[in-house]
Structure formats: structure tokens, C-alpha cells
All heavy atoms as TSV, in Angstrom:
chain	resi	resn	atom	element	x	y	z
A	1	MET	N	N	0.844	-1.178	0.000
A	1	MET	CA	C	0.000	0.000	0.000
A	1	MET	C	C	0.891	1.243	0.000
A	1	MET	O	O	1.928	1.278	0.637
A	1	MET	CB	C	-0.896	-0.027	1.234
A	1	MET	CG	C	-2.067	0.905	1.121
A	1	MET	SD	S	-3.128	0.985	2.575
A	1	MET	CE	C	-3.883	-0.610	2.571
A	2	ASN	N	N	0.450	2.244	-0.723
A	2	ASN	CA	C	1.221	3.488	-0.813
A	2	ASN	C	C	1.037	4.337	0.429
A	2	ASN	O	O	0.077	4.177	1.183
A	2	ASN	CB	C	0.780	4.285	-2.040
A	2	ASN	CG	C	1.096	3.563	-3.341
A	2	ASN	OD1	O	2.042	2.795	-3.414
A	2	ASN	ND2	N	0.288	3.796	-4.339
A	3	ASN	N	N	1.971	5.260	0.623
A	3	ASN	CA	C	1.903	6.138	1.789
A	3	ASN	C	C	0.662	7.018	1.772
A	3	ASN	O	O	0.087	7.311	2.811
A	3	ASN	CB	C	3.161	6.994	1.885
A	3	ASN	CG	C	4.354	6.183	2.349
A	3	ASN	OD1	O	4.194	5.157	2.992
A	3	ASN	ND2	N	5.532	6.648	2.021
A	4	TRP	N	N	0.228	7.460	0.598
A	4	TRP	CA	C	-0.953	8.323	0.542
A	4	TRP	C	C	-2.203	7.544	0.920
A	4	TRP	O	O	-3.151	8.130	1.454
A	4	TRP	CB	C	-1.093	9.001	-0.807
A	4	TRP	CG	C	-1.402	8.072	-1.946
A	4	TRP	CD1	C	-0.506	7.408	-2.725
A	4	TRP	CD2	C	-2.707	7.707	-2.412
A	4	TRP	NE1	N	-1.167	6.638	-3.650
A	4	TRP	CE2	C	-2.521	6.816	-3.484
A	4	TRP	CE3	C	-4.002	8.052	-2.032
A	4	TRP	CZ2	C	-3.596	6.256	-4.174
A	4	TRP	CZ3	C	-5.068	7.498	-2.724
A	4	TRP	CH2	C	-4.856	6.613	-3.778
A	5	LEU	N	N	-2.207	6.235	0.681
A	5	LEU	CA	C	-3.353	5.427	1.105
A	5	LEU	C	C	-3.402	5.320	2.627
A	5	LEU	O	O	-4.482	5.300	3.210
A	5	LEU	CB	C	-3.299	4.036	0.483
A	5	LEU	CG	C	-3.652	3.963	-0.996
A	5	LEU	CD1	C	-3.476	2.547	-1.516
A	5	LEU	CD2	C	-5.063	4.445	-1.240
A	6	TYR	N	N	-2.234	5.250	3.271
A	6	TYR	CA	C	-2.195	5.250	4.734
A	6	TYR	C	C	-2.740	6.566	5.284
A	6	TYR	O	O	-3.472	6.585	6.266
A	6	TYR	CB	C	-0.777	5.026	5.254
A	6	TYR	CG	C	-0.283	3.615	5.081
A	6	TYR	CD1	C	0.867	3.356	4.358
A	6	TYR	CD2	C	-0.964	2.548	5.650
A	6	TYR	CE1	C	1.318	2.062	4.193
A	6	TYR	CE2	C	-0.522	1.253	5.486
A	6	TYR	CZ	C	0.622	1.010	4.764
A	6	TYR	OH	O	1.064	-0.259	4.600
A	7	GLY	N	N	-2.383	7.657	4.637
A	7	GLY	CA	C	-2.903	8.949	5.053
A	7	GLY	C	C	-4.408	9.044	4.873
A	7	GLY	O	O	-5.117	9.573	5.739
A	8	LEU	N	N	-4.907	8.526	3.770
A	8	LEU	CA	C	-6.351	8.517	3.523
A	8	LEU	C	C	-7.067	7.656	4.557
A	8	LEU	O	O	-8.103	8.059	5.104
A	8	LEU	CB	C	-6.649	8.007	2.109
A	8	LEU	CG	C	-8.117	7.890	1.723
A	8	LEU	CD1	C	-8.772	9.257	1.697
A	8	LEU	CD2	C	-8.244	7.189	0.391
A	9	TYR	N	N	-6.503	6.501	4.834
A	9	TYR	CA	C	-7.093	5.602	5.827
A	9	TYR	C	C	-7.120	6.264	7.214
A	9	TYR	O	O	-8.124	6.196	7.926
A	9	TYR	CB	C	-6.306	4.298	5.863
A	9	TYR	CG	C	-6.884	3.238	6.749
A	9	TYR	CD1	C	-8.155	2.735	6.523
A	9	TYR	CD2	C	-6.160	2.728	7.818
A	9	TYR	CE1	C	-8.692	1.750	7.340
A	9	TYR	CE2	C	-6.685	1.751	8.638
A	9	TYR	CZ	C	-7.948	1.265	8.383
A	9	TYR	OH	O	-8.472	0.310	9.204
A	10	ALA	N	N	-6.046	6.938	7.561
A	10	ALA	CA	C	-5.983	7.621	8.851
A	10	ALA	C	C	-6.994	8.764	8.907
A	10	ALA	O	O	-7.631	8.983	9.945
A	10	ALA	CB	C	-4.570	8.145	9.102
A	11	ALA	N	N	-7.151	9.484	7.801
A	11	ALA	CA	C	-8.125	10.582	7.775
A	11	ALA	C	C	-9.549	10.054	7.929
A	11	ALA	O	O	-10.362	10.648	8.659
A	11	ALA	CB	C	-7.984	11.364	6.474
A	12	ILE	N	N	-9.858	8.948	7.277
A	12	ILE	CA	C	-11.195	8.355	7.410
A	12	ILE	C	C	-11.438	7.905	8.845
A	12	ILE	O	O	-12.501	8.161	9.418
A	12	ILE	CB	C	-11.363	7.183	6.421
A	12	ILE	CG1	C	-11.415	7.708	4.985
A	12	ILE	CG2	C	-12.627	6.392	6.728
A	12	ILE	CD1	C	-11.323	6.633	3.934
A	13	LEU	N	N	-10.441	7.258	9.450
A	13	LEU	CA	C	-10.568	6.850	10.844
A	13	LEU	C	C	-10.730	8.050	11.758
A	13	LEU	O	O	-11.499	8.012	12.723
A	13	LEU	CB	C	-9.358	6.031	11.281
A	13	LEU	CG	C	-9.292	4.592	10.793
A	13	LEU	CD1	C	-7.977	3.965	11.217
A	13	LEU	CD2	C	-10.450	3.795	11.319
A	14	ALA	N	N	-10.027	9.138	11.473
A	14	ALA	CA	C	-10.132	10.346	12.298
A	14	ALA	C	C	-11.531	10.940	12.222
A	14	ALA	O	O	-12.107	11.324	13.241
A	14	ALA	CB	C	-9.094	11.369	11.860
A	15	ILE	N	N	-12.086	11.008	11.032
A	15	ILE	CA	C	-13.434	11.558	10.870
A	15	ILE	C	C	-14.454	10.707	11.606
A	15	ILE	O	O	-15.316	11.231	12.325
A	15	ILE	CB	C	-13.775	11.690	9.375
A	15	ILE	CG1	C	-12.903	12.771	8.741
A	15	ILE	CG2	C	-15.254	12.003	9.173
A	15	ILE	CD1	C	-12.955	12.797	7.233
A	16	VAL	N	N	-14.341	9.387	11.452
A	16	VAL	CA	C	-15.278	8.492	12.133
A	16	VAL	C	C	-15.124	8.604	13.645
A	16	VAL	O	O	-16.114	8.642	14.384
A	16	VAL	CB	C	-15.074	7.033	11.662
A	16	VAL	CG1	C	-15.862	6.061	12.508
A	16	VAL	CG2	C	-15.465	6.891	10.196
A	17	SER	N	N	-13.889	8.709	14.122
A	17	SER	CA	C	-13.676	8.783	15.572
A	17	SER	C	C	-14.189	10.092	16.161
A	17	SER	O	O	-14.654	10.125	17.291
A	17	SER	CB	C	-12.204	8.589	15.911
A	17	SER	OG	O	-11.440	9.691	15.487
A	18	ILE	N	N	-14.127	11.179	15.387
A	18	ILE	CA	C	-14.653	12.452	15.867
A	18	ILE	C	C	-16.172	12.368	16.013
A	18	ILE	O	O	-16.737	12.809	17.013
A	18	ILE	CB	C	-14.243	13.601	14.926
A	18	ILE	CG1	C	-12.744	13.871	15.072
A	18	ILE	CG2	C	-15.053	14.863	15.206
A	18	ILE	CD1	C	-12.179	14.806	14.037
A	19	PHE	N	N	-16.836	11.771	15.030
A	19	PHE	CA	C	-18.291	11.673	15.085
A	19	PHE	C	C	-18.765	10.718	16.175
A	19	PHE	O	O	-19.812	10.924	16.774
A	19	PHE	CB	C	-18.866	11.240	13.744
A	19	PHE	CG	C	-18.896	12.343	12.726
A	19	PHE	CD1	C	-18.217	12.213	11.536
A	19	PHE	CD2	C	-19.587	13.516	12.968
A	19	PHE	CE1	C	-18.231	13.228	10.606
A	19	PHE	CE2	C	-19.607	14.541	12.041
A	19	PHE	CZ	C	-18.920	14.392	10.849
A	20	THR	N	N	-17.994	9.677	16.448
A	20	THR	CA	C	-18.414	8.705	17.453
A	20	THR	C	C	-17.858	9.013	18.838
A	20	THR	O	O	-18.278	8.397	19.817
A	20	THR	CB	C	-17.980	7.282	17.055
A	20	THR	OG1	O	-16.564	7.238	16.950
A	20	THR	CG2	C	-18.610	6.858	15.744
A	21	GLY	N	N	-16.910	9.936	18.935
A	21	GLY	CA	C	-16.327	10.282	20.229
A	21	GLY	C	C	-15.309	9.277	20.722
A	21	GLY	O	O	-14.998	9.219	21.905
A	22	GLU	N	N	-14.759	8.490	19.844
A	22	GLU	CA	C	-13.800	7.436	20.210
A	22	GLU	C	C	-12.368	7.872	19.865
A	22	GLU	O	O	-11.675	7.216	19.092
A	22	GLU	CB	C	-14.133	6.142	19.460
A	22	GLU	CG	C	-15.465	5.540	19.813
A	22	GLU	CD	C	-15.454	4.850	21.155
A	22	GLU	OE1	O	-14.363	4.485	21.626
A	22	GLU	OE2	O	-16.534	4.686	21.723
A	23	MET	N	N	-11.908	8.934	20.478
A	23	MET	CA	C	-10.574	9.446	20.165
A	23	MET	C	C	-9.473	8.505	20.653
A	23	MET	O	O	-8.456	8.331	19.986
A	23	MET	CB	C	-10.376	10.842	20.761
A	23	MET	CG	C	-11.263	11.891	20.116
A	23	MET	SD	S	-11.089	11.988	18.320
A	23	MET	CE	C	-9.446	12.626	18.182
A	24	ILE	N	N	-9.675	7.897	21.801
A	24	ILE	CA	C	-8.672	6.964	22.324
A	24	ILE	C	C	-8.545	5.757	21.396
A	24	ILE	O	O	-7.439	5.269	21.128
A	24	ILE	CB	C	-9.034	6.516	23.758
A	24	ILE	CG1	C	-9.058	7.717	24.706
A	24	ILE	CG2	C	-8.086	5.455	24.262
A	24	ILE	CD1	C	-7.745	8.459	24.807
A	25	THR	N	N	-9.673	5.283	20.881
A	25	THR	CA	C	-9.643	4.163	19.934
A	25	THR	C	C	-8.864	4.553	18.692
A	25	THR	O	O	-8.087	3.751	18.162
A	25	THR	CB	C	-11.078	3.753	19.555
A	25	THR	OG1	O	-11.784	3.425	20.740
A	25	THR	CG2	C	-11.074	2.573	18.613
A	26	PHE	N	N	-9.044	5.773	18.219
A	26	PHE	CA	C	-8.306	6.250	17.048
A	26	PHE	C	C	-6.805	6.256	17.315
A	26	PHE	O	O	-6.016	5.812	16.481
A	26	PHE	CB	C	-8.775	7.653	16.668
A	26	PHE	CG	C	-7.966	8.289	15.579
A	26	PHE	CD1	C	-8.044	7.822	14.285
A	26	PHE	CD2	C	-7.121	9.354	15.859
A	26	PHE	CE1	C	-7.294	8.408	13.275
A	26	PHE	CE2	C	-6.376	9.945	14.864
A	26	PHE	CZ	C	-6.466	9.477	13.570
A	27	VAL	N	N	-6.415	6.748	18.474
A	27	VAL	CA	C	-4.992	6.783	18.825
A	27	VAL	C	C	-4.424	5.367	18.916
A	27	VAL	O	O	-3.345	5.082	18.396
A	27	VAL	CB	C	-4.777	7.555	20.143
A	27	VAL	CG1	C	-3.349	7.435	20.634
A	27	VAL	CG2	C	-5.159	9.015	19.976
A	28	MET	N	N	-5.160	4.465	19.546
A	28	MET	CA	C	-4.689	3.086	19.679
A	28	MET	C	C	-4.592	2.403	18.314
A	28	MET	O	O	-3.634	1.674	18.044
A	28	MET	CB	C	-5.601	2.295	20.611
A	28	MET	CG	C	-5.581	2.786	22.043
A	28	MET	SD	S	-3.920	2.832	22.752
A	28	MET	CE	C	-3.604	1.109	22.896
A	29	LEU	N	N	-5.570	2.626	17.448
A	29	LEU	CA	C	-5.491	2.066	16.098
A	29	LEU	C	C	-4.293	2.637	15.346
A	29	LEU	O	O	-3.649	1.925	14.577
A	29	LEU	CB	C	-6.777	2.344	15.326
A	29	LEU	CG	C	-7.969	1.478	15.680
A	29	LEU	CD1	C	-9.213	1.972	14.940
A	29	LEU	CD2	C	-7.707	0.028	15.335
A	30	GLY	N	N	-3.998	3.894	15.569
A	30	GLY	CA	C	-2.826	4.492	14.939
A	30	GLY	C	C	-1.544	3.813	15.389
A	30	GLY	O	O	-0.675	3.501	14.568
A	31	PHE	N	N	-1.415	3.572	16.697
A	31	PHE	CA	C	-0.235	2.859	17.199
A	31	PHE	C	C	-0.140	1.457	16.613
A	31	PHE	O	O	0.941	0.993	16.243
A	31	PHE	CB	C	-0.253	2.781	18.726
A	31	PHE	CG	C	0.066	4.068	19.413
A	31	PHE	CD1	C	-0.640	4.457	20.538
A	31	PHE	CD2	C	1.071	4.903	18.955
A	31	PHE	CE1	C	-0.353	5.650	21.189
A	31	PHE	CE2	C	1.375	6.093	19.586
A	31	PHE	CZ	C	0.655	6.473	20.709
A	32	ILE	N	N	-1.261	0.775	16.516
A	32	ILE	CA	C	-1.268	-0.577	15.964
A	32	ILE	C	C	-0.855	-0.558	14.498
A	32	ILE	O	O	-0.045	-1.384	14.054
A	32	ILE	CB	C	-2.654	-1.229	16.156
A	32	ILE	CG1	C	-2.905	-1.507	17.625
A	32	ILE	CG2	C	-2.781	-2.499	15.332
A	32	ILE	CD1	C	-4.332	-1.891	17.945
A	33	LEU	N	N	-1.393	0.383	13.729
A	33	LEU	CA	C	-1.040	0.460	12.310
A	33	LEU	C	C	0.433	0.794	12.110
A	33	LEU	O	O	1.083	0.230	11.233
A	33	LEU	CB	C	-1.922	1.492	11.604
A	33	LEU	CG	C	-3.377	1.087	11.423
A	33	LEU	CD1	C	-4.178	2.247	10.845
A	33	LEU	CD2	C	-3.492	-0.128	10.536
A	34	ILE	N	N	0.970	1.685	12.922
A	34	ILE	CA	C	2.394	2.020	12.824
A	34	ILE	C	C	3.252	0.806	13.168
A	34	ILE	O	O	4.236	0.501	12.488
A	34	ILE	CB	C	2.729	3.216	13.731
A	34	ILE	CG1	C	2.093	4.484	13.181
A	34	ILE	CG2	C	4.237	3.391	13.888
A	34	ILE	CD1	C	2.148	5.665	14.119
A	35	SER	N	N	2.865	0.077	14.215
A	35	SER	CA	C	3.616	-1.121	14.609
A	35	SER	C	C	3.581	-2.173	13.513
A	35	SER	O	O	4.604	-2.784	13.189
A	35	SER	CB	C	3.041	-1.706	15.894
A	35	SER	OG	O	3.152	-0.791	16.939
A	36	LEU	N	N	2.415	-2.387	12.930
A	36	LEU	CA	C	2.309	-3.377	11.857
A	36	LEU	C	C	3.112	-2.969	10.631
A	36	LEU	O	O	3.723	-3.824	9.977
A	36	LEU	CB	C	0.840	-3.590	11.480
A	36	LEU	CG	C	-0.001	-4.341	12.503
A	36	LEU	CD1	C	-1.461	-4.372	12.061
A	36	LEU	CD2	C	0.518	-5.752	12.711
A	37	GLN	N	N	3.144	-1.687	10.322
A	37	GLN	CA	C	3.941	-1.213	9.194
A	37	GLN	C	C	5.429	-1.443	9.447
A	37	GLN	O	O	6.158	-1.854	8.548
A	37	GLN	CB	C	3.656	0.265	8.927
A	37	GLN	CG	C	4.452	0.843	7.795
A	37	GLN	CD	C	4.183	0.181	6.470
A	37	GLN	OE1	O	3.121	-0.376	6.248
A	37	GLN	NE2	N	5.155	0.230	5.590
A	38	ASN	N	N	5.880	-1.195	10.683
A	38	ASN	CA	C	7.287	-1.427	11.021
A	38	ASN	C	C	7.636	-2.908	10.950
A	38	ASN	O	O	8.709	-3.277	10.459
A	38	ASN	CB	C	7.595	-0.876	12.414
A	38	ASN	CG	C	7.596	0.633	12.437
A	38	ASN	OD1	O	7.790	1.279	11.425
A	38	ASN	ND2	N	7.372	1.197	13.605
A	39	ILE	N	N	6.746	-3.768	11.418
A	39	ILE	CA	C	6.976	-5.214	11.344
A	39	ILE	C	C	7.048	-5.649	9.888
A	39	ILE	O	O	7.929	-6.432	9.498
A	39	ILE	CB	C	5.870	-5.979	12.097
A	39	ILE	CG1	C	5.987	-5.743	13.597
A	39	ILE	CG2	C	5.910	-7.467	11.784
A	39	ILE	CD1	C	4.795	-6.224	14.399
A	40	HIS	N	N	6.151	-5.141	9.065
A	40	HIS	CA	C	6.134	-5.499	7.648
A	40	HIS	C	C	7.429	-5.076	6.956
A	40	HIS	O	O	8.013	-5.845	6.184
A	40	HIS	CB	C	4.921	-4.848	6.973
A	40	HIS	CG	C	4.769	-5.193	5.536
A	40	HIS	ND1	N	5.079	-4.308	4.546
A	40	HIS	CD2	C	4.357	-6.327	4.932
A	40	HIS	CE1	C	4.859	-4.874	3.380
A	40	HIS	NE2	N	4.416	-6.111	3.589
A	41	ALA	N	N	7.890	-3.860	7.227
A	41	ALA	CA	C	9.131	-3.376	6.626
A	41	ALA	C	C	10.329	-4.221	7.069
A	41	ALA	O	O	11.197	-4.553	6.255
A	41	ALA	CB	C	9.350	-1.912	6.986
A	42	THR	N	N	10.352	-4.614	8.332
A	42	THR	CA	C	11.445	-5.443	8.841
A	42	THR	C	C	11.437	-6.821	8.179
A	42	THR	O	O	12.487	-7.330	7.778
A	42	THR	CB	C	11.336	-5.594	10.363
A	42	THR	OG1	O	11.359	-4.295	10.953
A	42	THR	CG2	C	12.477	-6.428	10.915
A	43	LEU	N	N	10.267	-7.404	8.047
A	43	LEU	CA	C	10.174	-8.712	7.394
A	43	LEU	C	C	10.597	-8.638	5.930
A	43	LEU	O	O	11.239	-9.566	5.411
A	43	LEU	CB	C	8.757	-9.267	7.511
A	43	LEU	CG	C	8.347	-9.730	8.901
A	43	LEU	CD1	C	6.880	-10.113	8.912
A	43	LEU	CD2	C	9.210	-10.890	9.359
A	44	LYS	N	N	10.272	-7.544	5.243
A	44	LYS	CA	C	10.707	-7.381	3.860
A	44	LYS	C	C	12.227	-7.278	3.774
A	44	LYS	O	O	12.837	-7.842	2.866
A	44	LYS	CB	C	10.053	-6.152	3.243
A	44	LYS	CG	C	8.596	-6.372	2.890
A	44	LYS	CD	C	7.918	-5.103	2.417
A	44	LYS	CE	C	8.339	-4.746	1.037
A	44	LYS	NZ	N	7.549	-3.592	0.513
A	45	GLU	N	N	12.858	-6.589	4.738
A	45	GLU	CA	C	14.316	-6.489	4.753
A	45	GLU	C	C	14.959	-7.846	4.999
A	45	GLU	O	O	15.953	-8.196	4.371
A	45	GLU	CB	C	14.762	-5.504	5.829
A	45	GLU	CG	C	14.467	-4.064	5.516
A	45	GLU	CD	C	14.852	-3.132	6.649
A	45	GLU	OE1	O	15.579	-3.572	7.563
A	45	GLU	OE2	O	14.411	-1.975	6.614
A	46	ILE	N	N	14.383	-8.638	5.904
A	46	ILE	CA	C	14.912	-9.972	6.193
A	46	ILE	C	C	14.788	-10.860	4.964
A	46	ILE	O	O	15.716	-11.589	4.609
A	46	ILE	CB	C	14.186	-10.590	7.408
A	46	ILE	CG1	C	14.550	-9.829	8.678
A	46	ILE	CG2	C	14.520	-12.070	7.550
A	46	ILE	CD1	C	13.712	-10.210	9.882
A	47	LEU	N	N	13.641	-10.794	4.281
A	47	LEU	CA	C	13.442	-11.591	3.070
A	47	LEU	C	C	14.449	-11.197	1.997
A	47	LEU	O	O	15.029	-12.067	1.336
A	47	LEU	CB	C	12.012	-11.409	2.551
A	47	LEU	CG	C	11.665	-12.139	1.265
A	47	LEU	CD1	C	11.758	-13.650	1.478
A	47	LEU	CD2	C	10.278	-11.747	0.797
A	48	LYS	N	N	14.674	-9.905	1.828
A	48	LYS	CA	C	15.642	-9.434	0.839
A	48	LYS	C	C	17.039	-9.925	1.178
A	48	LYS	O	O	17.769	-10.391	0.296
A	48	LYS	CB	C	15.616	-7.909	0.782
A	48	LYS	CG	C	16.524	-7.327	-0.250
A	48	LYS	CD	C	16.436	-5.815	-0.271
A	48	LYS	CE	C	17.434	-5.242	-1.254
A	48	LYS	NZ	N	17.436	-3.780	-1.238
A	49	ALA	N	N	17.416	-9.859	2.455
A	49	ALA	CA	C	18.738	-10.317	2.871
A	49	ALA	C	C	18.882	-11.821	2.663
A	49	ALA	O	O	19.933	-12.291	2.217
A	49	ALA	CB	C	18.980	-9.963	4.331
A	50	ASN	N	N	17.832	-12.583	2.960
A	50	ASN	CA	C	17.886	-14.034	2.756
A	50	ASN	C	C	18.007	-14.389	1.290
A	50	ASN	O	O	18.726	-15.315	0.922
A	50	ASN	CB	C	16.654	-14.711	3.354
A	50	ASN	CG	C	16.731	-14.831	4.851
A	50	ASN	OD1	O	17.798	-14.728	5.436
A	50	ASN	ND2	N	15.584	-15.034	5.477
A	51	ARG	N	N	17.320	-13.668	0.435
A	51	ARG	CA	C	17.412	-13.932	-1.006
A	51	ARG	C	C	18.796	-13.606	-1.526
A	51	ARG	O	O	19.322	-14.317	-2.382
A	51	ARG	CB	C	16.365	-13.126	-1.758
A	51	ARG	CG	C	14.983	-13.685	-1.604
A	51	ARG	CD	C	13.982	-12.935	-2.431
A	51	ARG	NE	N	12.670	-13.553	-2.303
A	51	ARG	CZ	C	11.556	-13.006	-2.714
A	51	ARG	NH1	N	11.580	-11.815	-3.297
A	51	ARG	NH2	N	10.407	-13.624	-2.562
A	52	GLU	N	N	19.404	-12.525	-1.030
A	52	GLU	CA	C	20.744	-12.157	-1.473
A	52	GLU	C	C	21.771	-13.189	-1.036
A	52	GLU	O	O	22.663	-13.535	-1.804
A	52	GLU	CB	C	21.119	-10.776	-0.942
A	52	GLU	CG	C	20.368	-9.647	-1.605
A	52	GLU	CD	C	20.650	-8.298	-0.979
A	52	GLU	OE1	O	21.412	-8.244	0.011
A	52	GLU	OE2	O	20.098	-7.308	-1.471
A	53	THR	N	N	21.653	-13.708	0.188
A	53	THR	CA	C	22.626	-14.696	0.657
A	53	THR	C	C	22.426	-16.040	-0.020
A	53	THR	O	O	23.384	-16.749	-0.267
A	53	THR	CB	C	22.547	-14.876	2.190
A	53	THR	OG1	O	21.224	-15.254	2.549
A	53	THR	CG2	C	22.936	-13.605	2.895
A	54	SER	N	N	21.192	-16.394	-0.367
A	54	SER	CA	C	20.963	-17.678	-1.034
A	54	SER	C	C	21.450	-17.609	-2.477
A	54	SER	O	O	21.905	-18.607	-3.030
A	54	SER	CB	C	19.493	-18.077	-0.986
A	54	SER	OG	O	18.705	-17.176	-1.722
A	55	ASN	N	N	21.388	-16.456	-3.114
A	55	ASN	CA	C	21.896	-16.303	-4.483
A	55	ASN	C	C	23.412	-16.132	-4.513
A	55	ASN	O	O	24.030	-16.304	-5.545
A	55	ASN	CB	C	21.226	-15.101	-5.170
A	55	ASN	CG	C	19.766	-15.346	-5.446
A	55	ASN	OD1	O	19.331	-16.482	-5.554
A	55	ASN	ND2	N	19.002	-14.273	-5.542
A	56	TYR	N	N	23.987	-15.805	-3.378
A	56	TYR	CA	C	25.423	-15.581	-3.302
A	56	TYR	C	C	26.201	-16.873	-3.394
A	56	TYR	O	O	27.349	-16.881	-3.851
A	56	TYR	CB	C	25.760	-14.852	-1.984
A	56	TYR	CG	C	27.221	-14.527	-1.825
A	56	TYR	CD1	C	27.793	-13.508	-2.575
A	56	TYR	CD2	C	28.021	-15.231	-0.940
A	56	TYR	CE1	C	29.137	-13.200	-2.443
A	56	TYR	CE2	C	29.360	-14.928	-0.793
A	56	TYR	CZ	C	29.914	-13.905	-1.544
A	56	TYR	OH	O	31.230	-13.619	-1.399
A	57	GLY	N	N	25.607	-17.997	-3.030
A	57	GLY	CA	C	26.303	-19.281	-2.962
A	57	GLY	C	C	26.749	-19.850	-4.293
A	57	GLY	O	O	27.601	-20.723	-4.348
A	58	GLY	N	N	26.189	-19.403	-5.392
A	58	GLY	CA	C	26.615	-19.907	-6.682
A	58	GLY	C	C	25.801	-21.095	-7.119
A	58	GLY	O	O	24.585	-21.034	-7.226
A	59	ASP	N	N	26.466	-22.255	-7.389
A	59	ASP	CA	C	25.800	-23.442	-7.917
A	59	ASP	C	C	25.240	-24.362	-6.865
A	59	ASP	O	O	24.916	-25.505	-7.141
A	59	ASP	CB	C	26.795	-24.227	-8.808
A	59	ASP	CG	C	27.131	-23.476	-10.077
A	59	ASP	OD1	O	26.271	-22.671	-10.523
A	59	ASP	OD2	O	28.224	-23.677	-10.616
A	60	SER	N	N	25.093	-23.947	-5.649
A	60	SER	CA	C	24.607	-24.807	-4.585
A	60	SER	C	C	23.169	-25.183	-4.756
A	60	SER	O	O	22.321	-24.487	-5.118
A	60	SER	CB	C	24.752	-24.116	-3.227
A	60	SER	OG	O	26.123	-23.899	-2.983
């Protein structure tokens, strides 16, 4: 997902949370989304590193 889609998603959640009065829920969802994005980025880096080391071996 692109960064602008994350911004759009956050804006939609903010609007809904303002109308429902659930500001704490909005903040908690924001923390969860940021944590999941960081986990996803880390897993992508690990996968990239594993692919590079497996291709480094040559004819194995």
C-alpha cells in the first residue's frame, strides 16, 4: 500500500472517531497500524537479505 493510502485511511478513521467520540480508539489504532507497518518493513528487509545470501552461494 502506498503512503498516501495510509494517510487517507488515517483521515477516514479520524473523521469516524470524531463523530463517534472514540478518540482513544483512534490513537490506539494508529499505534497498531504504525507497529504493523514497522513489522512489515522489517520482514521485507529480512526476506531481501535471505534472497541475497541464497543467491550468493553460486551453484549450490
